[in-house]
Phi, psi and omega in degrees: 000136179247130181223167173210134177299148182302322183283358174272349186278351180246158179088180182282179183297320182292322177295316180300316180296316181298318180297314181292322178297316178297322179296314180300315182295328178287340180273346180304132179066009179258315180238152178290157178096189185234132178253135178221160181250127174236178179295337181276344183139205182265128176262128176246112180258110181278060183282151175288138184284346181226178176100201186304325180299307182291323180293323175300316179300318179298311180302314182295318180298313181296318182293319179294314186292340174290335184259345188264155173295160186299331184281354177250136180232156171257094190268135174243151177097204185283163359273185175284170163254139190219136171229098184297326182294330178270349182071035185230132172225119184233160173229091180301152175300325178214141178235121173273119190206149174288141180302324181298327181280352176275345186274066182223152174283141176074210186289155173288148169284120183300335182284352174270350177289141172278323178200153169245138181235133178236140170257121189298131178281136176296326187282336185209066185297331181295336177299322181274319186275338184242298188294314181287331175296334175274315188288321188296318174292330178300326182258009168087018176282117192286333181227132177232120179247133182241131176240128187242099180292349177291321190243349185069035180227173176190184180204150172241125183246135184215181172063071177297132177218162182281140173224168177301335179265008182107179182300138177218159174285134181269335186240132177230125177243111180276153178214161173252146173304138185107337177272157170285147180226139180255124178242112187058243184260008190233137181249131180230162175276148171250017177298139170061028171287143184292154178240153171290145173288152176304146180305132176089348181281135182250144176265148181268000000 
């Protein structure tokens, strides 16, 4: 769901972004889900806090960190990545980043990320497959990897290039769960990643 506070609808782009950013920060720990700022407004993703989404993140983090040097981490959680000039504030499910680049006040600079990784939300898949695929090259994140527990598929997007609509990823490599996938300089297995249950199916 995309929303915008009424007082964000007036004034310039920088004022609008500041108002929405302040609103998002005031909502932290108040309502369930994740709030992010895009050019269209505030995205509220009512994701489940546990289950296949979170377990996928755990598996990916562990597999990546086994292959990476100690100074690089697969970080989950806060803070956001923010580019005020682009009017975008996002919080990837996972950020591959050097520990030295984490030692900053406030939000991370998106251009210091090595990669952003998202696990597709069942409640709002277009946020990961459409909106973030547009936003991440705009703010300079060089690699974007998407894992989709709905379908057991994913994609890695790289090579930012200029287009009439702004920076976009030029290269997309799709994969199926079970295949090896390369994210930046590191290759991991996607074997046995969890899947969402079919809609309406109940577990005993």
